[in-house]
C-alpha positions in Angstrom: 131.8 -50.0 74.4 135.1 -51.9 74.2 136.2 -54.9 76.2 139.0 -55.3 78.7 140.7 -58.4 80.0 143.5 -58.9 82.4 145.3 -61.9 84.1 147.9 -61.8 86.9 149.4 -65.2 87.7 150.3 -65.9 91.3 151.3 -69.5 90.5 154.4 -69.5 88.3 153.5 -73.0 87.1 150.8 -71.4 84.9 153.1 -69.0 83.1 153.6 -71.2 80.0 149.8 -70.9 79.5 149.4 -67.1 80.0 149.0 -66.3 76.3 146.5 -69.2 75.8 144.3 -67.9 78.6 144.5 -64.3 77.6 143.7 -65.1 74.0 140.6 -67.0 75.1 139.5 -64.2 77.3 140.1 -61.7 74.5 137.9 -63.5 72.0 134.9 -63.6 74.4 134.9 -59.8 74.2 134.6 -59.6 70.4 131.0 -58.2 70.6 132.3 -55.3 72.7 135.1 -54.4 70.3 135.3 -55.9 66.7 137.4 -53.1 65.2 140.9 -53.9 66.6 142.5 -55.8 69.4 145.7 -56.1 71.3 147.5 -57.8 74.2 150.4 -56.8 76.4 152.4 -59.8 77.8 155.0 -59.5 80.5 157.6 -62.2 79.8 160.4 -63.3 82.0 163.2 -60.6 81.9 166.8 -61.5 81.1 169.5 -59.9 83.2 170.9 -56.9 81.4 168.7 -57.3 78.3 165.8 -55.3 77.0 163.0 -55.9 74.6 161.9 -53.6 71.8 158.6 -54.7 70.2 158.3 -53.4 66.6 155.6 -53.6 63.9 155.6 -53.2 60.2 153.2 -53.2 57.3 155.9 -55.0 55.3 157.4 -57.4 57.8 159.0 -59.8 55.3 161.2 -57.0 53.9 161.6 -54.9 57.1 162.5 -57.8 59.5 164.7 -59.9 57.2 168.0 -58.4 58.3 166.8 -55.9 61.0 168.7 -57.5 63.9 172.0 -57.7 62.0 171.6 -54.1 60.7 170.7 -52.7 64.1 173.5 -54.7 65.8 176.0 -53.3 63.3 174.8 -49.7 63.8 175.1 -50.1 67.6 178.1 -52.3 67.6 176.4 -54.8 69.9 174.5 -58.1 69.8 170.9 -57.8 68.7 168.5 -60.8 68.2 165.0 -60.9 66.8 162.0 -63.1 67.5 159.3 -62.9 64.8 155.6 -62.9 65.7 153.7 -62.4 62.4 153.5 -58.7 61.6 155.5 -57.9 64.8 158.9 -58.8 66.1 160.7 -58.5 69.4 164.3 -57.2 69.3 166.5 -58.3 72.2 169.5 -56.0 73.0 171.5 -54.7 75.9 169.3 -52.7 78.3 171.7 -49.7 78.2 171.5 -49.4 74.4 167.7 -49.1 74.2 167.6 -45.3 73.7 170.2 -45.6 70.9 168.3 -48.4 69.2 165.1 -46.3 69.1 167.0 -43.4 67.7 168.6 -45.6 65.0 165.5 -47.4 63.8 163.9 -44.6 61.7 167.1 -44.3 59.6 167.4 -48.1 59.2 163.8 -49.0 58.6 161.4 -45.9 58.1 158.4 -48.2 58.0 159.0 -49.9 61.4 157.1 -48.6 64.4 157.7 -49.3 68.1 154.8 -50.8 70.1 156.6 -51.1 73.5 160.0 -51.2 75.2 161.3 -52.5 78.5 162.8 -55.5 80.2 159.6 -57.6 80.2 156.8 -56.1 78.2 155.8 -57.1 74.7 152.7 -55.5 73.0 150.9 -57.0 70.0 148.0 -55.1 68.5 146.4 -54.6 65.1 143.2 -53.8 63.3 140.8 -56.7 63.0 138.6 -59.0 65.0 140.1 -60.4 68.2 140.4 -64.0 67.1 142.1 -63.0 63.9 144.5 -60.7 65.7 145.4 -63.3 68.2 146.1 -65.9 65.5 148.3 -63.5 63.5 150.6 -62.9 66.4 150.5 -66.4 67.8 149.3 -65.1 71.2 148.1 -68.5 72.4 151.7 -69.8 72.4 153.2 -66.9 74.5 154.3 -67.3 78.1 154.5 -64.7 80.9 153.7 -63.7 84.4 150.8 -61.3 83.7 149.1 -59.5 80.8 146.2 -57.3 79.7 144.1 -57.1 76.6 141.6 -54.9 74.8 139.0 -55.2 72.1 138.1 -51.8 70.6 134.9 -50.4 69.3 136.2 -47.0 68.0 134.1 -44.0 68.9 136.5 -41.1 69.4 139.3 -41.7 66.8 140.1 -43.6 63.6 140.4 -47.4 63.4 144.1 -47.8 63.0 146.8 -50.1 64.5 148.3 -47.1 66.3 145.0 -46.2 67.9 144.4 -49.8 69.2 145.1 -50.6 72.8 147.2 -51.3 74.8 149.1 -48.0 75.0 152.6 -47.9 76.3 154.2 -44.6 77.1 157.1 -45.7 79.3 159.3 -48.7 79.8 157.4 -51.8 80.9 154.2 -49.7 81.3 150.9 -50.1 79.5 147.2 -49.3 79.8 143.9 -50.4 78.4 140.7 -48.2 78.9 137.0 -48.5 78.6 135.2 -45.1 78.7 136.0 -41.5 77.9 138.0 -38.8 79.4 136.5 -35.3 79.3 139.6 -33.3 80.1 142.1 -35.3 77.9 143.0 -32.3 75.7 144.0 -30.2 78.8 146.0 -33.1 80.3 147.7 -33.8 77.0 148.7 -30.1 76.7 150.2 -30.1 80.2 152.1 -33.3 79.6 153.5 -32.0 76.3 154.8 -29.0 78.2 156.5 -31.5 80.5 158.3 -33.1 77.5 156.0 -36.0 76.7 155.2 -36.9 73.1 152.0 -38.4 71.7 151.5 -40.7 68.6 147.7 -40.5 68.4 144.7 -38.4 69.4 143.3 -41.2 71.5 142.3 -40.2 75.0 143.6 -43.6 76.3 147.1 -42.7 75.3 146.7 -39.5 77.5 145.8 -41.7 80.4 148.8 -44.0 79.9 151.1 -41.0 79.6 149.6 -39.4 82.8 150.5 -42.6 84.7 154.0 -42.7 83.2 154.4 -39.1 84.3 153.4 -39.8 87.8 155.6 -42.9 88.1 158.6 -40.9 86.7 158.0 -38.5 89.7 158.4 -41.4 92.1 154.9 -42.9 92.4 154.4 -46.6 92.3 151.5 -47.8 90.2 149.0 -47.8 93.1 149.9 -44.2 94.1 149.7 -43.0 90.4 146.2 -44.5 90.1 145.2 -42.6 93.3 146.3 -39.3 91.8 144.4 -40.2 88.6 141.1 -40.0 90.5 141.8 -36.3 91.2 143.3 -35.3 87.8 141.4 -37.3 85.2 137.8 -36.4 84.6 135.2 -38.5 82.8 133.9 -42.1 83.1 136.5 -44.8 82.8 137.8 -48.2 83.8 141.6 -48.7 83.6 143.6 -51.9 83.7 147.3 -51.1 83.8 150.5 -53.0 84.0 154.2 -52.6 85.0 157.0 -55.0 85.0 155.9 -56.6 88.2 152.5 -55.1 88.8 148.8 -55.2 87.7 146.3 -52.6 88.7 142.6 -51.7 88.2 140.8 -48.4 88.7 137.2 -47.3 88.0 136.1 -43.7 88.3 133.8 -42.5 91.1 130.6 -43.1 89.1 131.7 -46.5 87.7 129.2 -46.7 84.9 131.4 -49.0 82.8 131.0 -52.7 83.4 133.7 -54.5 85.3 134.1 -57.8 87.2 137.0 -59.4 89.0 137.9 -62.9 90.2 140.6 -64.2 92.4 141.9 -67.7 93.4 145.1 -68.9 95.0 146.6 -69.2 91.5 145.6 -66.0 89.7 143.7 -62.6 89.7 141.6 -61.7 86.6 139.6 -58.8 85.3 136.9 -58.8 82.6 134.4 -56.3 81.3 131.9 -59.1 81.6 131.9 -62.4 83.6 132.1 -64.5 80.4 135.7 -63.3 80.0 136.5 -65.0 83.3 134.5 -68.1 82.7 137.2 -69.6 80.5 139.8 -69.7 83.3 140.8 -72.8 85.2 139.4 -72.9 88.7 136.8 -70.2 88.1 134.1 -72.3 89.8 136.0 -71.8 93.1 137.0 -68.2 92.7 136.0 -65.2 94.7 134.1 -63.0 92.2 133.2 -59.4 92.8 132.6 -56.0 91.1 135.4 -53.6 91.8 134.3 -50.6 93.8 134.2 -47.1 92.4 137.2 -44.8 93.0 139.1 -47.7 94.6 142.6 -48.8 93.5 143.2 -52.5 93.2 146.9 -53.4 92.8 148.9 -56.7 92.8 152.6 -57.1 92.3 155.1 -60.0 92.3 
């Protein structure tokens, strides 16, 4: 089942409303995935600075002095923006790896949802409307983003197992479907040095794309390789710092619809996810073709 939404803004004037539109799209997909929900938002990058999105089951205690403690450990400036049970740490881009290494010692209960110059991921167990409200998604700004509502069928209902999955800087993926060869792909990627936090096949798909892009592919080329290396039935919506892509497998049995105007490009598992967008009445609407890569970038 599951529901996917995605929105790529061509018109920069719409960026203050990205979170509001994505949250509305996400809620329309509640029937397709009431177990958990999440959104990845690509916000405006700051020169030389990186974002580390972190989560905690005890945010009041864990986040109270986290920026100060991490800054002292790294001997650099760290600031924190709170978003309910999550927070975004802002720090120098060249200290990101050190920050991730220092976190377990400073706050054992804090997990990392995403890292990069632009990406922020917010996800949790619960109905989409409740998740959106907890994080304040409607108030977030950005250039593009993707979201997912999950009906768990292959692994436990946990925050870690919720989508989006991020396995590389500024990269994320949401997935509707099932991969039949994910165990073999996971094994090969582990031999190549990649780590996995869950047993979810969607994390494998995300890691596969990260692996391909680390070898020099852009997002579009990585998706083309996925058609040959990933078996099963699936629809992927993926993001990078400046890009937004869609891919369906060759059979394309999972529902998908896209729409495009001069101001935006959008994806939904059903048309009702697109019907909430401004200007939808004048949009070009189509069903993405099987085994075809769709890719936009700023």
